[in-house]
C-alpha positions as protocol buffer text, in pm:
chain_id: "A"
residue {
  index: 1
  type: MET
  ca { x: 0 y: 0 z: 0 }
}
residue {
  index: 2
  type: THR
  ca { x: 131 y: 345 z: -95 }
}
residue {
  index: 3
  type: VAL
  ca { x: -21 y: 632 z: 103 }
}
residue {
  index: 4
  type: ARG
  ca { x: 50 y: 981 z: -26 }
}
residue {
  index: 5
  type: ILE
  ca { x: 13 y: 1305 z: 169 }
}
residue {
  index: 6
  type: VAL
  ca { x: -150 y: 1616 z: 25 }
}
residue {
  index: 7
  type: THR
  ca { x: -171 y: 1959 z: 184 }
}
residue {
  index: 8
  type: ASP
  ca { x: -218 y: 2318 z: 67 }
}
residue {
  index: 9
  type: SER
  ca { x: 13 y: 2615 z: 23 }
}
residue {
  index: 10
  type: SER
  ca { x: -83 y: 2777 z: 354 }
}
residue {
  index: 11
  type: CYS
  ca { x: 149 y: 2521 z: 521 }
}
residue {
  index: 12
  type: ASP
  ca { x: 455 y: 2747 z: 471 }
}
residue {
  index: 13
  type: LEU
  ca { x: 685 y: 2444 z: 448 }
}
residue {
  index: 14
  type: PRO
  ca { x: 1009 y: 2487 z: 256 }
}
residue {
  index: 15
  type: GLN
  ca { x: 950 y: 2338 z: -90 }
}
residue {
  index: 16
  type: GLU
  ca { x: 1264 y: 2126 z: -78 }
}
residue {
  index: 17
  type: MET
  ca { x: 1147 y: 1963 z: 245 }
}
residue {
  index: 18
  type: ALA
  ca { x: 807 y: 1883 z: 94 }
}
residue {
  index: 19
  type: ASP
  ca { x: 970 y: 1743 z: -218 }
}
residue {
  index: 20
  type: ALA
  ca { x: 1205 y: 1522 z: -18 }
}
residue {
  index: 21
  type: LEU
  ca { x: 911 y: 1362 z: 162 }
}
residue {
  index: 22
  type: GLY
  ca { x: 686 y: 1335 z: -145 }
}
residue {
  index: 23
  type: ILE
  ca { x: 430 y: 1582 z: -8 }
}
residue {
  index: 24
  type: THR
  ca { x: 200 y: 1731 z: -272 }
}
residue {
  index: 25
  type: ILE
  ca { x: 108 y: 2096 z: -210 }
}
residue {
  index: 26
  type: VAL
  ca { x: -212 y: 2221 z: -374 }
}
residue {
  index: 27
  type: PRO
  ca { x: -182 y: 2599 z: -418 }
}
residue {
  index: 28
  type: LEU
  ca { x: -429 y: 2865 z: -314 }
}
residue {
  index: 29
  type: SER
  ca { x: -451 y: 3176 z: -531 }
}
residue {
  index: 30
  type: VAL
  ca { x: -388 y: 3541 z: -450 }
}
residue {
  index: 31
  type: ARG
  ca { x: -539 y: 3835 z: -634 }
}
residue {
  index: 32
  type: PHE
  ca { x: -406 y: 4190 z: -664 }
}
residue {
  index: 33
  type: GLY
  ca { x: -689 y: 4391 z: -815 }
}
residue {
  index: 34
  type: ASP
  ca { x: -788 y: 4217 z: -1139 }
}
residue {
  index: 35
  type: THR
  ca { x: -476 y: 4002 z: -1159 }
}
residue {
  index: 36
  type: GLU
  ca { x: -476 y: 3655 z: -1006 }
}
residue {
  index: 37
  type: TYR
  ca { x: -167 y: 3452 z: -926 }
}
residue {
  index: 38
  type: ILE
  ca { x: -124 y: 3091 z: -819 }
}
residue {
  index: 39
  type: ASP
  ca { x: 72 y: 3068 z: -495 }
}
residue {
  index: 40
  type: ARG
  ca { x: 419 y: 2912 z: -537 }
}
residue {
  index: 41
  type: THR
  ca { x: 346 y: 2861 z: -908 }
}
residue {
  index: 42
  type: THR
  ca { x: 297 y: 3192 z: -1090 }
}
residue {
  index: 43
  type: ILE
  ca { x: 415 y: 3408 z: -799 }
}
residue {
  index: 44
  type: THR
  ca { x: 704 y: 3348 z: -562 }
}
residue {
  index: 45
  type: THR
  ca { x: 711 y: 3457 z: -201 }
}
residue {
  index: 46
  type: ASP
  ca { x: 960 y: 3735 z: -279 }
}
residue {
  index: 47
  type: GLU
  ca { x: 743 y: 3859 z: -568 }
}
residue {
  index: 48
  type: PHE
  ca { x: 439 y: 3853 z: -343 }
}
residue {
  index: 49
  type: TRP
  ca { x: 603 y: 4078 z: -85 }
}
residue {
  index: 50
  type: LYS
  ca { x: 724 y: 4322 z: -351 }
}
residue {
  index: 51
  type: LYS
  ca { x: 370 y: 4351 z: -487 }
}
residue {
  index: 52
  type: CYS
  ca { x: 233 y: 4400 z: -135 }
}
residue {
  index: 53
  type: ALA
  ca { x: 467 y: 4694 z: -82 }
}
residue {
  index: 54
  type: GLN
  ca { x: 342 y: 4856 z: -404 }
}
residue {
  index: 55
  type: SER
  ca { x: -30 y: 4783 z: -358 }
}
residue {
  index: 56
  type: PRO
  ca { x: -258 y: 5038 z: -185 }
}
residue {
  index: 57
  type: VAL
  ca { x: -513 y: 4764 z: -113 }
}
residue {
  index: 58
  type: LEU
  ca { x: -481 y: 4428 z: 53 }
}
residue {
  index: 59
  type: PRO
  ca { x: -452 y: 4129 z: -181 }
}
residue {
  index: 60
  type: GLU
  ca { x: -724 y: 3866 z: -159 }
}
residue {
  index: 61
  type: THR
  ca { x: -673 y: 3493 z: -130 }
}
residue {
  index: 62
  type: ALA
  ca { x: -897 y: 3216 z: -261 }
}
residue {
  index: 63
  type: ALA
  ca { x: -917 y: 2845 z: -189 }
}
residue {
  index: 64
  type: PRO
  ca { x: -820 y: 2593 z: -456 }
}
residue {
  index: 65
  type: SER
  ca { x: -1110 y: 2468 z: -667 }
}
residue {
  index: 66
  type: PRO
  ca { x: -1239 y: 2113 z: -622 }
}
residue {
  index: 67
  type: GLY
  ca { x: -1104 y: 2051 z: -972 }
}
residue {
  index: 68
  type: GLN
  ca { x: -750 y: 2127 z: -858 }
}
residue {
  index: 69
  type: PHE
  ca { x: -778 y: 1870 z: -582 }
}
residue {
  index: 70
  type: GLU
  ca { x: -942 y: 1613 z: -808 }
}
residue {
  index: 71
  type: LYS
  ca { x: -659 y: 1643 z: -1060 }
}
residue {
  index: 72
  type: THR
  ca { x: -410 y: 1599 z: -775 }
}
residue {
  index: 73
  type: TYR
  ca { x: -587 y: 1282 z: -664 }
}
residue {
  index: 74
  type: THR
  ca { x: -598 y: 1131 z: -1013 }
}
residue {
  index: 75
  type: ASP
  ca { x: -234 y: 1224 z: -1078 }
}
residue {
  index: 76
  type: LEU
  ca { x: -127 y: 1053 z: -755 }
}
residue {
  index: 77
  type: GLN
  ca { x: -336 y: 749 z: -841 }
}
residue {
  index: 78
  type: ALA
  ca { x: -163 y: 732 z: -1179 }
}
residue {
  index: 79
  type: ALA
  ca { x: 166 y: 744 z: -988 }
}
residue {
  index: 80
  type: GLU
  ca { x: 54 y: 428 z: -804 }
}
residue {
  index: 81
  type: ALA
  ca { x: -83 y: 579 z: -483 }
}
residue {
  index: 82
  type: THR
  ca { x: -334 y: 343 z: -325 }
}
residue {
  index: 83
  type: ALA
  ca { x: -465 y: 593 z: -70 }
}
residue {
  index: 84
  type: ILE
  ca { x: -439 y: 968 z: -13 }
}
residue {
  index: 85
  type: VAL
  ca { x: -457 y: 1163 z: 313 }
}
residue {
  index: 86
  type: VAL
  ca { x: -526 y: 1535 z: 277 }
}
residue {
  index: 87
  type: ILE
  ca { x: -432 y: 1754 z: 573 }
}
residue {
  index: 88
  type: ALA
  ca { x: -582 y: 2098 z: 517 }
}
residue {
  index: 89
  type: LEU
  ca { x: -579 y: 2452 z: 646 }
}
residue {
  index: 90
  type: SER
  ca { x: -831 y: 2500 z: 927 }
}
residue {
  index: 91
  type: SER
  ca { x: -1185 y: 2478 z: 794 }
}
residue {
  index: 92
  type: SER
  ca { x: -1272 y: 2779 z: 1011 }
}
residue {
  index: 93
  type: LEU
  ca { x: -1030 y: 2995 z: 813 }
}
residue {
  index: 94
  type: SER
  ca { x: -1077 y: 2880 z: 453 }
}
residue {
  index: 95
  type: ALA
  ca { x: -1294 y: 2683 z: 211 }
}
residue {
  index: 96
  type: THR
  ca { x: -987 y: 2480 z: 113 }
}
residue {
  index: 97
  type: MET
  ca { x: -1096 y: 2172 z: 307 }
}
residue {
  index: 98
  type: GLN
  ca { x: -1444 y: 2193 z: 156 }
}
residue {
  index: 99
  type: SER
  ca { x: -1290 y: 2183 z: -194 }
}
residue {
  index: 100
  type: ALA
  ca { x: -1082 y: 1882 z: -94 }
}
residue {
  index: 101
  type: GLU
  ca { x: -1394 y: 1703 z: 32 }
}
residue {
  index: 102
  type: ILE
  ca { x: -1595 y: 1775 z: -284 }
}
residue {
  index: 103
  type: ALA
  ca { x: -1309 y: 1642 z: -494 }
}
residue {
  index: 104
  type: ALA
  ca { x: -1285 y: 1329 z: -279 }
}
residue {
  index: 105
  type: LYS
  ca { x: -1650 y: 1253 z: -353 }
}
residue {
  index: 106
  type: GLY
  ca { x: -1571 y: 1294 z: -723 }
}
residue {
  index: 107
  type: VAL
  ca { x: -1316 y: 1011 z: -712 }
}
residue {
  index: 108
  type: ALA
  ca { x: -1500 y: 791 z: -462 }
}
residue {
  index: 109
  type: GLY
  ca { x: -1484 y: 428 z: -568 }
}
residue {
  index: 110
  type: SER
  ca { x: -1168 y: 496 z: -764 }
}
residue {
  index: 111
  type: ILE
  ca { x: -920 y: 584 z: -489 }
}
residue {
  index: 112
  type: ASP
  ca { x: -940 y: 606 z: -110 }
}
residue {
  index: 113
  type: VAL
  ca { x: -910 y: 973 z: -6 }
}
residue {
  index: 114
  type: ARG
  ca { x: -924 y: 1083 z: 360 }
}
residue {
  index: 115
  type: ILE
  ca { x: -959 y: 1448 z: 462 }
}
residue {
  index: 116
  type: VAL
  ca { x: -821 y: 1580 z: 793 }
}
residue {
  index: 117
  type: ASP
  ca { x: -890 y: 1928 z: 931 }
}
residue {
  index: 118
  type: SER
  ca { x: -562 y: 2049 z: 1081 }
}
residue {
  index: 119
  type: ARG
  ca { x: -743 y: 2316 z: 1290 }
}
residue {
  index: 120
  type: ASN
  ca { x: -427 y: 2514 z: 1228 }
}
residue {
  index: 121
  type: ALA
  ca { x: -243 y: 2731 z: 978 }
}
residue {
  index: 122
  type: SER
  ca { x: 104 y: 2806 z: 847 }
}
residue {
  index: 123
  type: MET
  ca { x: 371 y: 2582 z: 993 }
}
residue {
  index: 124
  type: GLY
  ca { x: 129 y: 2454 z: 1256 }
}
residue {
  index: 125
  type: LEU
  ca { x: -28 y: 2274 z: 962 }
}
residue {
  index: 126
  type: GLY
  ca { x: 317 y: 2205 z: 820 }
}
residue {
  index: 127
  type: LEU
  ca { x: 450 y: 2023 z: 1127 }
}
residue {
  index: 128
  type: THR
  ca { x: 157 y: 1782 z: 1126 }
}
residue {
  index: 129
  type: VAL
  ca { x: 202 y: 1722 z: 755 }
}
residue {
  index: 130
  type: LEU
  ca { x: 572 y: 1642 z: 802 }
}
residue {
  index: 131
  type: ASP
  ca { x: 509 y: 1373 z: 1063 }
}
residue {
  index: 132
  type: CYS
  ca { x: 232 y: 1216 z: 859 }
}
residue {
  index: 133
  type: ALA
  ca { x: 449 y: 1209 z: 546 }
}
residue {
  index: 134
  type: GLU
  ca { x: 734 y: 1046 z: 739 }
}
residue {
  index: 135
  type: ALA
  ca { x: 493 y: 782 z: 871 }
}
residue {
  index: 136
  type: ALA
  ca { x: 347 y: 719 z: 525 }
}
residue {
  index: 137
  type: ASN
  ca { x: 695 y: 678 z: 379 }
}
residue {
  index: 138
  type: LYS
  ca { x: 765 y: 412 z: 642 }
}
residue {
  index: 139
  type: GLY
  ca { x: 462 y: 213 z: 532 }
}
residue {
  index: 140
  type: ALA
  ca { x: 183 y: 341 z: 758 }
}
residue {
  index: 141
  type: THR
  ca { x: -170 y: 269 z: 635 }
}
residue {
  index: 142
  type: ALA
  ca { x: -424 y: 543 z: 565 }
}
residue {
  index: 143
  type: ASP
  ca { x: -600 y: 460 z: 892 }
}
residue {
  index: 144
  type: GLU
  ca { x: -273 y: 489 z: 1082 }
}
residue {
  index: 145
  type: VAL
  ca { x: -182 y: 821 z: 917 }
}
residue {
  index: 146
  type: VAL
  ca { x: -524 y: 969 z: 996 }
}
residue {
  index: 147
  type: ALA
  ca { x: -499 y: 849 z: 1357 }
}
residue {
  index: 148
  type: LEU
  ca { x: -152 y: 1000 z: 1384 }
}
residue {
  index: 149
  type: ALA
  ca { x: -271 y: 1335 z: 1247 }
}
residue {
  index: 150
  type: ASN
  ca { x: -560 y: 1345 z: 1490 }
}
residue {
  index: 151
  type: SER
  ca { x: -325 y: 1274 z: 1780 }
}
residue {
  index: 152
  type: LEU
  ca { x: -85 y: 1553 z: 1675 }
}
residue {
  index: 153
  type: ILE
  ca { x: -337 y: 1828 z: 1603 }
}
residue {
  index: 154
  type: PRO
  ca { x: -436 y: 1912 z: 1965 }
}
residue {
  index: 155
  type: ARG
  ca { x: -70 y: 1931 z: 2064 }
}
residue {
  index: 156
  type: THR
  ca { x: 43 y: 2160 z: 1781 }
}
residue {
  index: 157
  type: HIS
  ca { x: 51 y: 2535 z: 1838 }
}
residue {
  index: 158
  type: VAL
  ca { x: 131 y: 2854 z: 1648 }
}
residue {
  index: 159
  type: PHE
  ca { x: 203 y: 3200 z: 1791 }
}
residue {
  index: 160
  type: GLY
  ca { x: 299 y: 3508 z: 1592 }
}
residue {
  index: 161
  type: ALA
  ca { x: 425 y: 3860 z: 1652 }
}
residue {
  index: 162
  type: LEU
  ca { x: 304 y: 4112 z: 1393 }
}
residue {
  index: 163
  type: ASP
  ca { x: 539 y: 4397 z: 1310 }
}
residue {
  index: 164
  type: THR
  ca { x: 286 y: 4626 z: 1143 }
}
residue {
  index: 165
  type: LEU
  ca { x: -84 y: 4701 z: 1161 }
}
residue {
  index: 166
  type: GLU
  ca { x: -89 y: 4807 z: 796 }
}
residue {
  index: 167
  type: ASN
  ca { x: -251 y: 4486 z: 671 }
}
residue {
  index: 168
  type: LEU
  ca { x: -517 y: 4500 z: 941 }
}
residue {
  index: 169
  type: LYS
  ca { x: -582 y: 4860 z: 840 }
}
residue {
  index: 170
  type: LYS
  ca { x: -603 y: 4776 z: 467 }
}
residue {
  index: 171
  type: GLY
  ca { x: -827 y: 4482 z: 542 }
}
residue {
  index: 172
  type: GLY
  ca { x: -1071 y: 4700 z: 735 }
}
residue {
  index: 173
  type: ARG
  ca { x: -1008 y: 4523 z: 1065 }
}
residue {
  index: 174
  type: ILE
  ca { x: -874 y: 4837 z: 1232 }
}
residue {
  index: 175
  type: GLY
  ca { x: -943 y: 5206 z: 1164 }
}
residue {
  index: 176
  type: GLY
  ca { x: -680 y: 5439 z: 1024 }
}
residue {
  index: 177
  type: ALA
  ca { x: -666 y: 5662 z: 1333 }
}
residue {
  index: 178
  type: LYS
  ca { x: -633 y: 5365 z: 1565 }
}
residue {
  index: 179
  type: ALA
  ca { x: -363 y: 5217 z: 1343 }
}
residue {
  index: 180
  type: MET
  ca { x: -170 y: 5545 z: 1345 }
}
residue {
  index: 181
  type: LEU
  ca { x: -192 y: 5568 z: 1724 }
}
residue {
  index: 182
  type: ALA
  ca { x: -86 y: 5207 z: 1770 }
}
residue {
  index: 183
  type: SER
  ca { x: 206 y: 5257 z: 1532 }
}
residue {
  index: 184
  type: ALA
  ca { x: 314 y: 5571 z: 1714 }
}
residue {
  index: 185
  type: LEU
  ca { x: 314 y: 5375 z: 2039 }
}
residue {
  index: 186
  type: SER
  ca { x: 508 y: 5092 z: 1869 }
}
residue {
  index: 187
  type: ILE
  ca { x: 239 y: 4841 z: 1967 }
}
residue {
  index: 188
  type: LYS
  ca { x: 309 y: 4492 z: 1835 }
}
residue {
  index: 189
  type: PRO
  ca { x: 4 y: 4262 z: 1830 }
}
residue {
  index: 190
  type: LEU
  ca { x: 51 y: 3898 z: 1926 }
}
residue {
  index: 191
  type: ILE
  ca { x: -167 y: 3627 z: 1776 }
}
residue {
  index: 192
  type: GLU
  ca { x: -230 y: 3258 z: 1836 }
}
residue {
  index: 193
  type: VAL
  ca { x: -411 y: 2991 z: 1636 }
}
residue {
  index: 194
  type: ARG
  ca { x: -657 y: 2852 z: 1888 }
}
residue {
  index: 195
  type: GLY
  ca { x: -945 y: 2617 z: 1818 }
}
residue {
  index: 196
  type: GLY
  ca { x: -887 y: 2655 z: 1446 }
}
residue {
  index: 197
  type: LEU
  ca { x: -921 y: 3035 z: 1461 }
}
residue {
  index: 198
  type: VAL
  ca { x: -671 y: 3320 z: 1480 }
}
residue {
  index: 199
  type: GLU
  ca { x: -708 y: 3483 z: 1820 }
}
residue {
  index: 200
  type: GLU
  ca { x: -536 y: 3770 z: 1997 }
}
residue {
  index: 201
  type: ALA
  ca { x: -264 y: 3653 z: 2233 }
}
residue {
  index: 202
  type: GLY
  ca { x: -173 y: 3994 z: 2374 }
}
residue {
  index: 203
  type: LYS
  ca { x: 38 y: 4291 z: 2270 }
}
residue {
  index: 204
  type: GLN
  ca { x: 377 y: 4435 z: 2347 }
}
residue {
  index: 205
  type: ARG
  ca { x: 519 y: 4785 z: 2317 }
}
residue {
  index: 206
  type: THR
  ca { x: 830 y: 4693 z: 2119 }
}
residue {
  index: 207
  type: ARG
  ca { x: 940 y: 4428 z: 1873 }
}
residue {
  index: 208
  type: SER
  ca { x: 1208 y: 4300 z: 2109 }
}
residue {
  index: 209
  type: LYS
  ca { x: 947 y: 4244 z: 2380 }
}
residue {
  index: 210
  type: ALA
  ca { x: 713 y: 4076 z: 2131 }
}
residue {
  index: 211
  type: LEU
  ca { x: 986 y: 3834 z: 2023 }
}
residue {
  index: 212
  type: ALA
  ca { x: 1079 y: 3774 z: 2387 }
}
residue {
  index: 213
  type: PHE
  ca { x: 715 y: 3676 z: 2444 }
}
residue {
  index: 214
  type: LEU
  ca { x: 747 y: 3406 z: 2176 }
}
residue {
  index: 215
  type: ILE
  ca { x: 1061 y: 3272 z: 2339 }
}
residue {
  index: 216
  type: ASP
  ca { x: 884 y: 3269 z: 2677 }
}
residue {
  index: 217
  type: VAL
  ca { x: 604 y: 3059 z: 2522 }
}
residue {
  index: 218
  type: LEU
  ca { x: 864 y: 2800 z: 2421 }
}
residue {
  index: 219
  type: LYS
  ca { x: 1023 y: 2812 z: 2767 }
}
residue {
  index: 220
  type: GLN
  ca { x: 685 y: 2736 z: 2922 }
}
residue {
  index: 221
  type: HIS
  ca { x: 691 y: 2408 z: 2728 }
}
residue {
  index: 222
  type: ASP
  ca { x: 1059 y: 2335 z: 2790 }
}
residue {
  index: 223
  type: GLY
  ca { x: 1118 y: 1962 z: 2817 }
}
residue {
  index: 224
  type: LYS
  ca { x: 792 y: 1888 z: 2638 }
}
residue {
  index: 225
  type: LEU
  ca { x: 885 y: 2016 z: 2292 }
}
residue {
  index: 226
  type: GLU
  ca { x: 886 y: 1747 z: 2024 }
}
residue {
  index: 227
  type: ARG
  ca { x: 917 y: 1957 z: 1710 }
}
residue {
  index: 228
  type: VAL
  ca { x: 976 y: 2328 z: 1652 }
}
residue {
  index: 229
  type: GLY
  ca { x: 959 y: 2554 z: 1349 }
}
residue {
  index: 230
  type: ILE
  ca { x: 984 y: 2927 z: 1300 }
}
residue {
  index: 231
  type: LEU
  ca { x: 825 y: 3129 z: 1023 }
}
residue {
  index: 232
  type: HIS
  ca { x: 891 y: 3480 z: 904 }
}
residue {
  index: 233
  type: ALA
  ca { x: 791 y: 3739 z: 650 }
}
residue {
  index: 234
  type: GLN
  ca { x: 1102 y: 3907 z: 508 }
}
residue {
  index: 235
  type: CYS
  ca { x: 1259 y: 3956 z: 853 }
}
residue {
  index: 236
  type: PRO
  ca { x: 1624 y: 4069 z: 870 }
}
residue {
  index: 237
  type: ASP
  ca { x: 1638 y: 3964 z: 1236 }
}
residue {
  index: 238
  type: ILE
  ca { x: 1535 y: 3602 z: 1172 }
}
residue {
  index: 239
  type: ASP
  ca { x: 1887 y: 3465 z: 1230 }
}
residue {
  index: 240
  type: ALA
  ca { x: 1910 y: 3629 z: 1572 }
}
residue {
  index: 241
  type: PHE
  ca { x: 1564 y: 3498 z: 1657 }
}
residue {
  index: 242
  type: LEU
  ca { x: 1667 y: 3148 z: 1547 }
}
residue {
  index: 243
  type: GLN
  ca { x: 1958 y: 3159 z: 1790 }
}
residue {
  index: 244
  type: SER
  ca { x: 1720 y: 3257 z: 2070 }
}
residue {
  index: 245
  type: VAL
  ca { x: 1497 y: 2962 z: 1983 }
}
residue {
  index: 246
  type: LYS
  ca { x: 1796 y: 2728 z: 1981 }
}
residue {
  index: 247
  type: SER
  ca { x: 1884 y: 2843 z: 2333 }
}
residue {
  index: 248
  type: VAL
  ca { x: 1553 y: 2689 z: 2443 }
}
residue {
  index: 249
  type: TYR
  ca { x: 1521 y: 2392 z: 2205 }
}
residue {
  index: 250
  type: SER
  ca { x: 1825 y: 2185 z: 2113 }
}
residue {
  index: 251
  type: GLY
  ca { x: 1668 y: 1986 z: 1831 }
}
residue {
  index: 252
  type: ASP
  ca { x: 1648 y: 2076 z: 1463 }
}
residue {
  index: 253
  type: VAL
  ca { x: 1447 y: 2392 z: 1398 }
}
residue {
  index: 254
  type: ILE
  ca { x: 1263 y: 2422 z: 1068 }
}
residue {
  index: 255
  type: VAL
  ca { x: 1271 y: 2772 z: 916 }
}
residue {
  index: 256
  type: GLY
  ca { x: 999 y: 2864 z: 668 }
}
residue {
  index: 257
  type: ASP
  ca { x: 897 y: 3175 z: 479 }
}
residue {
  index: 258
  type: ILE
  ca { x: 547 y: 3308 z: 538 }
}
residue {
  index: 259
  type: GLY
  ca { x: 389 y: 3288 z: 195 }
}
residue {
  index: 260
  type: ALA
  ca { x: 106 y: 3467 z: 21 }
}
residue {
  index: 261
  type: VAL
  ca { x: -181 y: 3293 z: 201 }
}
residue {
  index: 262
  type: ILE
  ca { x: -80 y: 3376 z: 558 }
}
residue {
  index: 263
  type: GLY
  ca { x: 119 y: 3685 z: 463 }
}
residue {
  index: 264
  type: THR
  ca { x: -186 y: 3859 z: 318 }
}
residue {
  index: 265
  type: HIS
  ca { x: -328 y: 3884 z: 668 }
}
residue {
  index: 266
  type: ALA
  ca { x: -17 y: 3894 z: 888 }
}
residue {
  index: 267
  type: GLY
  ca { x: 192 y: 4148 z: 697 }
}
residue {
  index: 268
  type: GLU
  ca { x: 561 y: 4192 z: 636 }
}
residue {
  index: 269
  type: GLY
  ca { x: 787 y: 4163 z: 940 }
}
residue {
  index: 270
  type: THR
  ca { x: 581 y: 3895 z: 1112 }
}
residue {
  index: 271
  type: ILE
  ca { x: 776 y: 3631 z: 1302 }
}
residue {
  index: 272
  type: GLY
  ca { x: 609 y: 3321 z: 1439 }
}
residue {
  index: 273
  type: ILE
  ca { x: 677 y: 2997 z: 1618 }
}
residue {
  index: 274
  type: ALA
  ca { x: 515 y: 2660 z: 1559 }
}
residue {
  index: 275
  type: PHE
  ca { x: 569 y: 2376 z: 1798 }
}
residue {
  index: 276
  type: ARG
  ca { x: 432 y: 2048 z: 1916 }
}
residue {
  index: 277
  type: GLN
  ca { x: 432 y: 1946 z: 2280 }
}
residue {
  index: 278
  type: SER
  ca { x: 461 y: 1588 z: 2394 }
}
residue {
  index: 279
  type: ALA
  ca { x: 150 y: 1402 z: 2500 }
}
């Protein structure tokens, strides 16, 4: 039995890591005005951020169509997959999982497709995908991969420190005057993916304090960390932050770029941590 893992481009996993494990990434799309791009395909992460800097309005993201997922399933079947497990961006944040489910019904009876709601985003999704791909490559069945994913999801967490309120302002989530005041006070919002939704985790007055908050979150789980990743959006201080993370966690730390899907909402300068705690 050959089980293949499918996810979507909100996972923010480095492409070379996904390729090495045989993970298929179905891309979401991002639109600037009347022009639509396919994430990781017709627009790179660097190009996305350049366009963001030039655009007066926030780009919009859209879930993959059911047809995109169905083609992925049939392509994998042609490549001798006997079962497929899709681990998707939180269903509370996107219609991506719904598209995956519709496509699965379209191939029912032809290939076994299982859909798992990660209840997470960015590398929180990515960490679960990595473990499931490793298990599948070692011969785990579809049932075993799904069970593994469901055991990992409640223990996988993402926290982020936003550097700017500009995207929240452009997206209409915060008024211009409030954004100006917050920027003048150097307020840095902190967010957490909780229960499948992005929730406020607090705020700090400076970037250094916001990043220290993220390190403190890891310290609170010291000794119980099984896997750690960091994610960033064009951050020149990412290397220094990585060293701070390594002072808490001695294992390998995955570093990923925040792509178009998550970056549209988080904004340039965002740094985040994704981690899984032991059971």
